[in-house]
C-alpha positions as CSV (number, residue, x, y, z in Angstrom):
1,M,-136.7,-92.6,-93.0
2,I,-140.0,-92.4,-94.9
3,E,-141.8,-91.2,-91.7
4,G,-139.4,-88.3,-91.5
5,F,-140.1,-87.5,-95.1
6,K,-143.8,-87.6,-94.5
7,K,-143.4,-85.2,-91.5
8,F,-141.3,-82.9,-93.7
9,I,-143.9,-82.8,-96.5
10,A,-146.9,-82.4,-94.0
11,R,-145.2,-79.5,-92.2
12,G,-147.1,-76.2,-92.4
13,N,-144.1,-74.4,-93.8
14,M,-143.9,-76.7,-96.8
15,I,-147.6,-76.3,-97.6
16,D,-147.3,-72.5,-97.2
17,M,-144.4,-72.5,-99.6
18,A,-146.3,-74.6,-102.1
19,V,-149.3,-72.2,-101.9
20,G,-146.9,-69.3,-102.4
21,V,-145.4,-70.9,-105.5
22,V,-148.9,-71.5,-107.0
23,M,-150.0,-67.9,-106.2
24,G,-146.7,-66.6,-107.6
25,G,-147.4,-68.4,-110.9
26,A,-151.0,-66.9,-111.0
27,V,-149.7,-63.4,-110.3
28,T,-147.0,-63.8,-112.9
29,T,-149.7,-64.8,-115.5
30,V,-151.8,-61.7,-114.6
31,V,-148.8,-59.4,-114.8
32,N,-147.6,-60.8,-118.1
33,S,-151.1,-60.3,-119.5
34,I,-151.1,-56.7,-118.3
35,V,-147.6,-56.1,-119.8
36,N,-148.5,-57.8,-123.1
37,N,-152.0,-56.4,-123.5
38,V,-151.7,-52.9,-122.0
39,I,-148.2,-51.7,-121.5
40,N,-146.6,-53.1,-124.7
41,P,-149.4,-51.6,-126.9
42,F,-148.7,-48.2,-125.2
43,I,-145.0,-48.6,-126.0
44,A,-145.9,-49.5,-129.6
45,M,-148.0,-46.3,-129.8
46,I,-145.2,-44.1,-128.4
47,F,-142.0,-45.7,-129.9
48,G,-143.4,-47.6,-132.9
49,K,-142.2,-51.0,-131.7
50,P,-144.5,-53.7,-130.2
51,N,-142.4,-54.4,-127.1
52,M,-139.4,-53.2,-125.2
53,A,-137.1,-55.9,-126.4
54,G,-136.4,-54.0,-129.6
55,L,-135.8,-50.7,-127.8
56,L,-132.3,-49.6,-127.2
57,A,-130.9,-52.7,-128.9
58,I,-127.3,-52.7,-130.1
59,T,-126.2,-55.3,-132.6
60,F,-122.5,-56.0,-133.2
61,N,-121.0,-59.0,-134.9
62,N,-124.3,-60.8,-134.9
63,A,-124.6,-60.3,-131.1
64,T,-127.5,-58.2,-129.8
65,V,-127.6,-56.4,-126.5
66,S,-131.1,-55.3,-125.7
67,F,-131.4,-52.8,-122.9
68,G,-135.2,-52.6,-123.7
69,A,-135.6,-56.3,-122.7
70,V,-133.9,-55.5,-119.3
71,L,-136.2,-52.5,-118.9
72,G,-139.2,-54.7,-119.7
73,A,-138.1,-57.3,-117.1
74,I,-137.6,-54.5,-114.5
75,L,-141.1,-53.2,-115.3
76,N,-142.5,-56.7,-114.9
77,F,-140.8,-57.0,-111.6
78,L,-142.1,-53.7,-110.4
79,I,-145.7,-54.6,-111.4
80,I,-145.4,-58.0,-109.7
81,A,-144.0,-56.4,-106.6
82,A,-146.8,-53.8,-106.5
83,A,-149.5,-56.5,-107.1
84,V,-148.1,-58.6,-104.3
85,Y,-147.8,-55.6,-101.9
86,F,-151.2,-54.1,-102.6
87,C,-153.2,-57.3,-103.0
88,I,-151.5,-59.6,-100.5
89,L,-149.3,-57.9,-98.0
90,L,-151.3,-54.8,-97.3
91,P,-154.5,-56.6,-96.6
92,I,-152.7,-59.2,-94.4
93,N,-151.0,-56.5,-92.4
94,K,-154.3,-54.6,-91.9
95,F,-155.9,-57.8,-90.7
96,R,-152.9,-58.5,-88.4
97,D,-153.1,-55.0,-87.0
98,M,-156.9,-55.3,-86.4
99,T,-156.4,-58.7,-84.7
100,E,-153.6,-57.3,-82.5
101,A,-155.8,-54.3,-81.6
102,L,-158.7,-56.6,-80.7
103,L,-156.5,-58.9,-78.6
104,A,-155.0,-55.9,-76.8
105,K,-158.6,-54.5,-76.1
106,T,-159.7,-58.0,-74.9
107,K,-156.6,-58.2,-72.6
108,L,-157.2,-54.7,-71.3
109,A,-160.9,-55.6,-70.6
110,E,-159.8,-58.8,-68.8
111,E,-157.3,-56.8,-66.7
112,R,-160.0,-54.3,-65.8
113,S,-162.4,-57.1,-64.9
114,K,-159.8,-58.7,-62.6
115,A,-159.1,-55.3,-61.0
116,E,-162.8,-54.7,-60.4
117,E,-163.1,-58.2,-58.9
118,E,-160.2,-57.4,-56.5
119,V,-161.8,-54.1,-55.5
120,T,-165.1,-55.8,-55.0
121,E,-163.5,-58.5,-52.8
122,E,-161.8,-55.7,-50.8
123,T,-165.1,-53.9,-50.5
124,E,-166.8,-57.0,-49.3
125,I,-164.2,-57.6,-46.7
126,S,-164.5,-54.0,-45.4
127,T,-168.3,-54.3,-45.5
128,E,-168.1,-57.4,-43.4
129,E,-165.8,-55.7,-40.9
130,Q,-168.1,-52.7,-40.8
131,T,-171.0,-55.1,-40.1
132,I,-169.1,-56.7,-37.3
133,L,-168.2,-53.4,-35.8
134,L,-171.8,-52.2,-36.0
135,L,-173.0,-55.4,-34.3
136,Q,-170.5,-55.0,-31.5
137,Q,-171.7,-51.4,-31.0
138,I,-175.3,-52.5,-30.8
139,R,-174.3,-55.2,-28.3
140,D,-172.4,-52.7,-26.2
141,E,-175.4,-50.3,-26.2
142,L,-177.8,-53.1,-25.2
143,V,-175.4,-54.1,-22.4
144,K,-175.4,-50.5,-21.2
145,Q,-179.2,-50.2,-21.4
146,N,-179.6,-53.5,-19.5
147,A,-177.1,-52.3,-16.9
148,T,-178.9,-48.9,-16.4
149,G,-182.3,-50.6,-16.4
150,C,-181.2,-53.0,-13.8
151,T,-179.8,-50.3,-11.5
152,E,-183.0,-48.2,-12.0
153,R,-185.2,-51.1,-11.0
154,A,-183.0,-51.9,-8.0
155,E,-183.4,-48.3,-6.7
């Protein structure tokens, strides 16, 4: 039972997920800093309020509905999504595409090399056959010359 748990924890997917959670926390910290130190001050300059939580707020019977807070959360989400896409996914996809292109190029080169080897082997076989045919022709010519030479001597 404990061995199964150890295997589960040591699995690559679990480690990848843990790394993802840690990286997600780091990205969230950076995005919150951008929102709190850059975007919220711009909002304060434009609307006169320090953050979006006070924007579009409706209070009725001591209950406050803040559409600005929802807009701020959506803005945080969009910034996090952009950061993850441009800083993580895009470089990984480029790297994956480059790797696939190199693998395809290597596979193509291997296929060409194999085809050239096959052609070379076929050429060697035909060269050997040509050599054998040439040697047979030389033998036949020598036999003819010996035959004519013997008949001339006999005369």
